[in-house]
C-alpha positions as CSV (number, residue, x, y, z in Angstrom):
1,M,0.0,0.0,0.0
2,A,1.6,3.3,-1.1
3,L,1.4,6.3,1.2
4,S,0.2,8.4,-1.7
5,T,-1.3,11.8,-1.8
6,L,-3.2,10.7,-4.9
7,K,-5.1,8.1,-2.8
8,R,-6.1,10.6,0.0
9,D,-9.8,10.4,-0.7
10,H,-9.6,6.6,-0.7
11,I,-7.9,6.6,2.7
12,K,-10.5,8.9,4.1
13,K,-13.3,6.7,2.8
14,N,-11.7,3.7,4.6
15,L,-11.2,5.7,7.8
16,R,-14.9,6.7,7.8
17,E,-16.2,3.2,7.1
18,N,-14.1,0.8,9.1
19,E,-13.5,0.1,12.8
20,Y,-9.9,-0.2,13.9
21,D,-8.2,-2.0,16.7
22,V,-6.4,1.2,17.4
23,V,-6.3,4.8,16.2
24,I,-3.1,6.7,16.8
25,V,-3.1,10.5,17.2
26,G,0.3,11.9,16.2
27,G,2.5,11.4,13.1
28,G,5.9,12.0,14.5
29,I,8.5,9.2,15.0
30,T,6.7,7.9,18.1
31,G,3.4,7.5,16.3
32,A,5.1,6.1,13.3
33,G,6.9,3.5,15.4
34,I,3.6,2.5,17.1
35,A,1.8,2.2,13.8
36,L,4.6,-0.1,12.4
37,D,4.8,-2.3,15.5
38,A,1.0,-2.6,15.8
39,S,0.3,-3.3,12.1
40,N,3.2,-5.8,12.0
41,R,1.6,-7.8,14.8
42,G,-1.6,-8.0,12.7
43,M,-3.6,-5.2,14.3
44,K,-5.9,-3.0,12.3
45,V,-4.3,0.4,12.6
46,A,-5.3,4.0,11.8
47,L,-3.1,7.1,12.3
48,V,-3.9,10.8,12.0
49,E,-1.5,13.8,12.0
50,M,-2.8,17.3,12.2
51,Q,0.2,18.8,10.3
52,D,2.6,16.9,8.0
53,F,4.4,13.8,9.2
54,A,7.4,14.8,11.4
55,Q,6.5,18.5,11.2
56,G,6.8,18.9,14.9
57,T,9.7,17.7,17.0
58,S,10.6,14.8,14.7
59,S,12.1,17.0,12.0
60,R,13.7,19.5,14.4
61,S,16.2,17.4,16.3
62,T,20.0,17.3,16.2
63,K,19.6,14.6,13.6
64,L,21.5,12.0,15.6
65,V,20.6,8.5,16.6
66,H,22.6,8.6,19.7
67,G,22.8,7.1,23.2
68,G,23.3,10.4,25.0
69,L,26.8,10.4,26.5
70,R,25.9,13.4,28.6
71,Y,23.2,11.5,30.4
72,L,25.9,9.5,32.1
73,K,26.9,12.6,34.0
74,Q,23.3,12.8,35.3
75,L,23.4,9.0,36.2
76,Q,20.6,8.2,33.7
77,V,22.2,4.9,33.1
78,G,19.0,3.2,31.9
79,V,18.5,5.8,29.3
80,V,22.0,5.4,28.0
81,A,21.8,1.6,28.0
82,E,18.5,1.4,26.2
83,T,19.0,4.0,23.6
84,G,22.6,3.0,23.0
85,K,21.6,-0.5,22.0
86,E,18.7,0.9,19.9
87,R,21.2,2.9,17.8
88,A,22.5,-0.3,16.1
89,I,19.0,-1.6,15.5
90,V,17.9,1.6,13.9
91,Y,21.0,1.6,11.7
92,E,20.7,-2.0,10.6
93,N,17.0,-1.6,9.7
94,G,17.6,1.6,7.6
95,P,21.2,2.2,6.5
96,H,20.0,4.7,3.9
97,V,18.8,7.1,6.6
98,T,21.4,6.4,9.3
99,T,25.2,6.6,9.1
100,P,27.9,6.0,11.6
101,E,29.7,9.3,12.5
102,W,32.9,9.4,14.5
103,M,32.6,12.1,17.1
104,L,35.6,14.0,18.6
105,L,35.3,15.0,22.3
106,P,38.1,17.5,23.0
107,M,39.4,17.8,26.5
108,H,40.5,21.1,27.8
109,K,41.9,22.2,31.1
110,G,39.0,23.1,33.4
111,G,36.5,21.7,30.9
112,T,33.5,19.4,31.4
113,F,35.5,16.2,30.7
114,G,39.0,15.4,31.9
115,K,41.2,12.6,30.6
116,F,40.2,10.1,33.4
117,S,36.5,11.0,33.3
118,T,36.4,10.8,29.5
119,A,38.1,7.4,29.4
120,I,35.8,6.0,32.1
121,G,32.7,7.7,30.6
122,L,33.4,6.4,27.0
123,T,34.2,2.9,28.3
124,M,30.9,2.8,30.2
125,Y,29.2,4.2,27.1
126,D,30.6,1.4,24.9
127,R,29.6,-1.3,27.4
128,L,26.2,0.0,28.2
129,A,25.4,0.5,24.5
130,G,26.9,-2.9,23.4
131,V,29.2,-1.1,20.9
132,K,30.8,-3.4,18.4
133,K,34.6,-3.7,18.5
134,S,35.3,-1.6,15.4
135,E,33.4,1.4,16.8
136,R,34.7,1.4,20.4
137,K,36.2,4.6,21.8
138,K,39.8,5.7,21.3
139,M,41.7,8.1,23.5
140,L,43.7,10.7,21.6
141,S,46.8,12.8,22.4
142,R,46.8,16.6,22.0
143,Q,48.4,16.3,18.6
144,D,46.1,13.5,17.5
145,T,43.1,15.6,18.5
146,L,44.4,18.5,16.4
147,N,45.1,16.2,13.5
148,K,41.4,15.1,13.6
149,E,40.2,18.7,13.7
150,P,42.7,21.6,13.4
151,L,40.1,24.2,14.1
152,V,39.7,23.1,17.8
153,K,40.8,25.5,20.4
154,Q,44.5,24.8,21.2
155,D,44.7,26.8,24.4
156,G,44.5,24.4,27.3
157,L,43.9,21.4,25.0
158,K,45.0,18.1,26.7
159,G,43.7,15.5,24.3
160,G,40.4,14.0,23.2
161,G,38.1,11.1,23.1
162,Y,36.9,9.6,19.8
163,Y,33.7,7.5,19.6
164,V,30.9,6.7,17.3
165,E,27.4,8.2,17.1
166,Y,25.0,7.8,14.2
167,R,23.9,10.7,12.0
168,T,20.3,10.5,10.6
169,D,17.8,12.5,8.7
170,D,15.1,12.5,11.3
171,A,12.2,13.5,9.0
172,R,13.1,10.9,6.5
173,L,13.5,8.2,9.2
174,T,10.0,9.1,10.3
175,I,8.5,8.9,6.8
176,E,10.3,5.6,6.0
177,V,8.9,4.0,9.2
178,M,5.5,5.4,8.3
179,K,5.7,4.0,4.8
180,K,6.5,0.5,6.2
181,A,3.5,0.7,8.5
182,A,1.3,1.5,5.5
183,E,2.9,-1.4,3.7
184,K,1.8,-3.6,6.6
185,G,-1.8,-2.3,6.2
186,A,-2.0,0.7,8.5
187,E,-4.3,3.5,7.2
188,I,-2.3,6.7,7.6
189,I,-3.2,10.3,6.8
190,N,-1.7,13.8,7.4
191,Y,-3.4,17.2,7.7
192,T,-6.1,15.6,9.8
193,R,-6.7,16.9,13.3
194,S,-8.2,15.0,16.2
195,E,-11.0,17.2,17.5
196,H,-12.4,15.2,20.4
197,F,-12.9,11.7,21.7
198,T,-16.0,9.6,21.3
199,Y,-17.2,7.2,24.1
200,D,-19.3,4.1,24.5
201,S,-22.1,3.7,27.1
202,N,-19.5,2.7,29.7
203,K,-17.6,6.0,29.2
204,K,-14.8,4.2,27.5
205,V,-13.0,5.8,24.5
206,N,-14.1,4.2,21.3
207,G,-12.8,6.6,18.6
208,I,-12.2,10.2,17.6
209,E,-13.8,12.9,15.6
210,V,-11.4,14.5,13.1
211,L,-11.2,17.6,11.0
212,D,-9.6,17.5,7.5
213,M,-7.3,20.5,7.6
214,I,-7.3,20.8,3.8
215,D,-11.0,20.6,2.9
216,G,-12.7,21.3,6.2
217,E,-14.6,18.0,6.3
218,T,-15.3,16.4,9.7
219,Y,-15.8,12.7,10.2
220,G,-15.5,10.0,12.9
221,I,-13.0,7.1,13.2
222,K,-14.1,4.2,15.2
223,A,-11.5,2.2,17.2
224,K,-11.4,-0.2,20.1
225,K,-8.4,1.8,21.6
226,V,-6.9,5.2,21.1
227,I,-3.3,6.1,21.6
228,N,-2.2,9.7,22.2
229,A,1.3,10.0,20.7
230,S,1.1,13.7,19.9
231,G,4.5,14.8,21.4
232,P,4.3,18.5,22.5
233,W,0.5,18.4,22.1
234,V,0.1,15.4,24.5
235,D,-1.5,17.5,27.3
236,E,-3.6,19.4,24.9
237,V,-5.0,16.2,23.3
238,R,-5.7,14.5,26.6
239,S,-7.4,17.6,28.0
240,G,-10.4,16.5,26.0
241,D,-10.7,13.3,28.0
242,Y,-12.5,13.3,31.3
243,A,-9.9,11.1,33.0
244,R,-6.5,12.6,33.6
245,N,-3.6,11.9,35.9
246,N,-1.4,14.5,37.6
247,K,1.5,14.1,35.1
248,Q,2.2,16.9,32.7
249,L,4.7,18.0,30.1
250,R,7.4,20.6,30.4
251,L,8.5,21.8,27.0
252,T,12.0,22.9,26.2
253,K,13.3,24.4,23.0
254,G,16.4,23.5,21.1
255,V,17.9,25.6,18.3
256,H,20.4,24.7,15.5
257,V,22.2,27.0,13.1
258,V,23.6,26.1,9.7
259,I,26.8,27.7,8.2
260,D,28.4,27.1,4.9
261,Q,31.8,25.3,5.1
262,S,33.4,28.2,3.2
263,K,32.9,30.2,6.4
264,F,33.2,27.3,8.9
265,P,35.4,24.6,7.3
266,L,34.6,21.9,9.8
267,G,35.9,18.5,8.7
268,Q,35.1,16.4,11.8
269,A,32.0,16.1,14.0
270,V,32.8,17.6,17.4
271,Y,31.0,17.3,20.8
272,F,32.1,20.1,23.0
273,D,31.2,22.2,26.1
274,T,30.3,25.9,25.9
275,E,32.1,28.6,27.8
276,K,28.9,30.3,28.9
277,D,27.3,27.5,30.9
278,G,29.2,24.3,30.3
279,R,26.4,22.7,28.2
280,M,27.5,20.1,25.7
281,I,26.6,20.8,22.1
282,F,27.4,19.3,18.7
283,A,29.1,20.7,15.6
284,I,28.6,18.4,12.6
285,P,29.6,18.6,8.9
286,R,26.9,17.7,6.4
287,E,26.5,18.2,2.7
288,G,29.0,21.1,2.5
289,K,27.6,22.8,5.6
290,A,28.3,22.7,9.3
291,Y,25.4,22.7,11.7
292,V,25.7,23.4,15.4
293,G,23.3,22.9,18.3
294,T,21.5,22.7,20.5
295,T,20.3,25.2,22.9
296,D,18.1,24.1,25.8
297,T,15.6,26.6,27.3
298,F,12.2,26.3,28.8
299,Y,9.5,27.1,26.3
300,D,5.9,28.3,26.8
301,N,5.1,29.8,23.4
302,E,3.3,28.6,20.2
303,K,4.2,24.9,19.7
304,A,3.6,24.4,15.9
305,T,6.3,26.9,14.8
306,P,8.9,27.5,17.5
307,L,11.3,30.2,16.3
308,T,14.9,31.0,16.7
309,T,15.6,34.2,18.7
310,Q,18.6,36.5,18.4
311,E,19.5,35.3,21.9
312,D,19.6,31.7,20.5
313,R,21.8,32.7,17.6
314,D,24.2,34.7,19.8
315,Y,24.6,31.7,22.2
316,L,25.5,29.4,19.4
317,I,27.8,31.9,17.6
318,D,29.6,32.5,20.9
319,A,29.9,28.7,21.4
320,I,31.4,28.2,17.9
321,N,34.0,31.0,18.3
322,Y,34.9,29.8,21.8
323,M,35.8,26.2,20.6
324,F,36.9,27.2,17.1
325,P,38.5,30.6,17.7
326,S,40.3,30.8,14.3
327,V,37.0,30.7,12.5
328,D,35.5,33.9,13.7
329,V,31.9,33.3,12.4
330,K,29.4,36.1,12.6
331,D,25.6,36.2,12.8
332,E,25.4,37.1,9.1
333,D,27.2,33.8,8.2
334,I,24.2,31.8,9.4
335,E,22.4,30.5,6.3
336,S,19.4,28.9,8.0
337,T,18.2,27.7,11.4
338,W,15.6,25.4,12.9
339,A,14.0,25.3,16.3
340,G,12.3,22.3,17.9
341,V,10.3,21.7,21.1
342,R,11.1,18.7,23.3
343,P,8.1,17.2,25.1
344,L,9.7,16.3,28.4
345,I,7.8,15.1,31.5
346,L,7.8,17.8,34.2
347,E,10.3,17.4,37.1
348,E,10.0,20.3,39.5
349,G,13.2,22.3,40.3
350,K,15.2,20.9,37.4
351,D,16.9,22.9,34.7
352,P,16.0,22.1,31.1
353,S,19.1,20.0,30.5
354,E,18.6,18.0,33.7
355,I,15.1,16.8,32.9
356,S,15.0,13.1,32.1
357,R,14.5,12.0,28.5
358,K,12.9,8.8,29.6
359,D,9.5,8.0,28.1
360,E,6.4,7.1,30.1
361,V,3.0,5.5,29.3
362,W,-0.1,6.7,31.0
363,E,-3.5,4.9,31.0
364,G,-6.6,6.8,31.8
365,E,-9.9,5.5,33.3
366,S,-11.5,6.0,29.9
367,G,-9.0,3.5,28.4
368,L,-7.0,6.3,26.6
369,L,-3.4,5.4,26.3
370,T,-0.8,8.2,26.2
371,I,2.9,8.1,25.6
372,A,5.2,11.0,26.5
373,G,8.9,11.9,26.7
374,G,11.5,9.8,25.1
375,K,14.1,10.3,22.4
376,L,14.3,9.8,18.6
377,T,16.7,7.0,19.1
378,G,14.4,5.0,21.3
379,Y,11.3,5.1,19.1
380,R,11.2,1.4,18.4
381,H,11.5,0.4,22.0
382,M,8.9,3.0,23.1
383,A,6.5,1.5,20.5
384,L,7.2,-2.0,21.9
385,D,6.3,-0.9,25.4
386,I,2.9,0.7,24.5
387,V,1.9,-1.9,21.9
388,D,2.6,-4.6,24.5
389,L,0.1,-2.9,26.8
390,L,-2.3,-2.3,23.9
391,A,-2.2,-6.0,23.0
392,K,-2.8,-6.9,26.6
393,R,-5.9,-4.7,26.8
394,L,-7.3,-5.9,23.5
395,K,-7.0,-9.5,24.7
396,Q,-8.6,-8.7,28.1
397,E,-11.4,-6.7,26.7
398,Y,-12.1,-8.2,23.3
399,G,-10.5,-11.6,23.4
400,L,-8.1,-10.7,20.6
401,K,-4.7,-12.3,20.3
402,F,-1.7,-10.9,18.5
403,E,1.9,-11.9,17.9
404,P,4.7,-10.4,20.1
405,C,6.8,-7.5,18.9
406,A,8.9,-8.4,15.9
407,T,10.4,-5.1,14.8
408,K,14.0,-5.7,16.0
409,Y,15.0,-7.1,12.6
410,L,12.3,-5.5,10.5
411,K,13.7,-3.4,7.7
412,I,11.9,0.0,7.3
413,S,10.9,1.2,3.9
414,G,14.0,1.4,1.7
415,G,16.0,-0.7,4.1
416,D,16.2,-3.9,2.1
417,V,19.8,-3.4,1.0
418,G,21.4,-6.5,2.5
419,G,22.3,-4.9,5.8
420,S,24.7,-2.1,6.7
421,K,27.8,-4.0,5.6
422,N,26.4,-4.4,2.1
423,F,25.0,-0.9,1.7
424,K,28.0,0.6,-0.2
425,H,27.9,-2.4,-2.6
426,F,24.2,-1.9,-3.0
427,V,24.6,1.7,-3.9
428,D,27.4,0.9,-6.4
429,Q,25.1,-1.7,-8.1
430,K,22.3,0.9,-8.4
431,V,24.7,3.5,-9.8
432,D,25.7,1.0,-12.5
433,A,22.0,0.2,-13.2
434,A,21.2,3.9,-13.5
435,K,23.4,4.2,-16.6
436,G,20.7,2.4,-18.5
437,F,18.2,5.1,-17.5
438,G,20.6,7.8,-18.7
439,I,20.9,9.2,-15.1
440,D,24.1,11.1,-14.2
441,E,26.3,9.0,-11.9
442,D,26.4,11.6,-9.1
443,V,22.7,12.0,-9.1
444,A,22.2,8.2,-9.1
445,R,24.5,7.8,-6.2
446,R,22.7,10.5,-4.1
447,L,19.3,9.0,-4.9
448,A,20.4,5.4,-4.1
449,S,22.1,6.5,-0.9
450,K,19.0,8.5,0.2
451,Y,16.2,6.2,-0.8
452,G,17.8,2.7,-0.5
453,S,15.8,-0.1,-2.0
454,N,13.1,2.3,-3.1
455,V,15.4,3.9,-5.6
456,D,14.1,1.9,-8.5
457,H,10.8,3.9,-8.2
458,L,12.8,7.1,-8.7
459,F,14.7,5.7,-11.6
460,N,11.4,4.8,-13.3
461,I,10.2,8.4,-12.8
462,A,13.4,9.6,-14.3
463,Q,12.8,7.7,-17.5
464,T,9.6,9.8,-18.1
465,A,11.1,13.0,-16.7
466,Q,12.4,14.0,-20.2
467,Y,8.8,14.9,-21.1
468,H,8.2,17.3,-18.2
469,E,8.3,21.0,-18.6
470,S,8.9,22.2,-15.1
471,N,12.3,23.9,-15.3
472,L,13.4,21.8,-12.4
473,P,16.7,19.8,-12.3
474,L,16.1,16.1,-12.9
475,E,17.0,15.1,-9.3
476,I,14.6,17.6,-7.7
477,Y,11.8,16.7,-10.2
478,V,12.2,13.0,-9.6
479,E,12.2,13.4,-5.8
480,L,9.2,15.7,-5.9
481,V,7.1,13.3,-8.0
482,Y,8.1,10.3,-5.8
483,G,7.1,12.3,-2.7
484,I,3.7,12.9,-4.1
485,Q,3.2,9.4,-5.3
486,Q,4.7,7.5,-2.3
487,E,5.2,9.9,0.7
488,M,2.0,11.9,0.9
489,V,3.6,15.2,0.0
490,Y,0.6,17.6,-0.2
491,K,2.1,21.1,0.4
492,P,5.3,22.5,-1.1
493,T,6.8,22.8,2.4
494,D,6.3,19.1,3.0
495,F,8.8,18.5,0.2
496,L,11.2,21.5,0.6
497,V,11.5,21.2,4.4
498,R,10.9,17.6,5.4
499,R,11.2,15.1,2.5
500,S,14.3,16.8,1.0
501,G,15.8,18.8,3.9
502,K,16.7,21.6,1.4
503,L,15.4,24.5,3.5
504,Y,18.1,23.6,6.1
505,F,21.0,22.3,4.1
506,N,20.6,23.9,0.7
507,I,18.4,26.9,1.1
508,Q,19.7,28.3,-2.3
509,D,17.9,25.4,-4.1
510,V,14.7,26.5,-2.3
511,L,15.1,30.1,-3.4
512,D,16.0,29.1,-7.0
513,Y,13.3,26.4,-7.5
514,K,10.4,27.1,-5.2
515,D,8.2,28.5,-7.9
516,A,8.8,25.6,-10.2
517,V,8.1,23.1,-7.4
518,I,4.8,24.9,-6.6
519,N,3.8,24.8,-10.3
520,V,4.4,21.1,-10.6
521,M,2.4,20.4,-7.4
522,A,-0.4,22.7,-8.5
523,D,-0.7,20.7,-11.7
524,M,-0.4,17.2,-10.2
525,L,-2.7,17.9,-7.2
526,N,-5.2,20.3,-8.8
527,Y,-4.6,23.2,-6.5
528,T,-7.2,25.9,-6.6
529,D,-5.9,29.4,-7.1
530,A,-6.5,30.1,-3.4
531,Q,-4.5,27.0,-2.4
532,K,-1.6,27.9,-4.6
533,E,-1.5,31.4,-3.1
534,T,-1.7,30.1,0.4
535,Y,1.0,27.5,-0.1
536,T,3.3,30.0,-1.8
537,K,3.0,32.3,1.3
538,E,3.8,29.3,3.5
539,V,7.0,28.7,1.6
540,E,8.0,32.3,1.9
541,E,7.3,32.3,5.6
542,A,9.3,29.1,6.1
543,I,12.3,30.7,4.3
544,D,12.0,33.8,6.4
545,Q,11.8,31.8,9.6
546,A,14.8,29.6,8.7
547,R,16.9,32.6,7.8
548,T,16.0,35.0,10.6
549,G,13.6,33.5,13.2
550,N,12.2,36.4,15.2
551,D,13.1,38.4,18.3
552,Q,10.8,36.6,20.7
553,P,12.9,36.0,23.9
554,A,13.4,32.6,25.4
555,V,11.6,31.8,28.6
556,K,13.8,32.1,31.7
557,E,13.4,30.1,34.9
């Protein structure tokens, strides 16, 4: 089953007419993981997302599948152990969206990590996370550290640690998990907001009423169980239920900035502490850019579009110039930014960075299941926990029996490449095959690396692309058409921000080709004139927000 925009009306018809074992509210990585686990066990699954998939937190992270080395300092051993082991599972199940990244941890006199604490911390990290031998930590001398990254501050430098994390495209990871859930039979739709719960005569939740955010239609979805996996909106969604516990979220905001490598020629990913407050942040090279983050401040403003403040920009610029003093980056060197909101579970008296990233499952008297907290890395295990509980309740209340979780070795969409060890060979084979399609070798390599075993769909689109009149480069046209046909791209921002990542890592492409992208979409999806005007404005606003943010101050506590 394709996750196709072109089949949107068909999906809506099914949602109106069928009863599901579970309907999931929320289309970020948590909801996607639940939909995949539940549908893979044989459950009848529906999922609704009020925005685009991953439009909230799940496209605004540091784009790392990592165990969280800094959580060892806070003695959150369980979080490190669980997410550390999950890193390898996420990688093996989708090598096209996850890549090992060696991380440099410089040690300076008076810094957060000394030689002894770094050696001990990284050794514990390796053991807790079950790191394979080839990726275990290495301790570096001062000179070795500078050889890895000459830009690192030399004053007070004592040496460094060297260990592996995993870089990912968070939005693409989410959509690939979502596509696999659809392949397993889940009915999934975006731009559909849950308005309120429905109840049976025993005051048990038995579905939701939803609003189609595109055409304004309202309709009901019947389900034996409802799961609230709405991330920052968890409290807002469950406020419509009569039964609530005393738990609540505490939102924090994280900001990242992107700088071209001509201004910040970073060659090595670095994890370092800031001068201002000793927080640990990342600087990571990617696609000719270097991105740096994240901040961590309490956040009480609008959740759908958290914005970067001048204070956020200044904090990260200061951090860069402190650790990489020869670079001398300035505010005007920032090409784009993104801001995300972390839905953490409130812990009174703790600073933002101290609040646990552990997830929790809450069950209301109405039968509503809610999952909150957690990290991108742990999405599969989070899903396992709540779907186990869901299966238990479906058996108790309805006599239904389902298989246990089997996602540990389940490849996500695009992940059938013969495992991580074979991925390079897989890409090489596809590049050779692309010659028969007349596709440039570099384009073919990028497409095969990004889309994995789905790349043949894109090559097929490329064969007919010669007949299009869009003024788009072949690569962008092919990705756009595939996004509409297979990834439920409906608005231009879906493609320019989340499916392609261009707004963050190649904003010039967005500026150059946005009008052509909008024209192709208007033609394929039959936009009205009003829709085309609205979606054009949304693209302009997204560009403005990525480039400048606004001057709304961060919340202080």
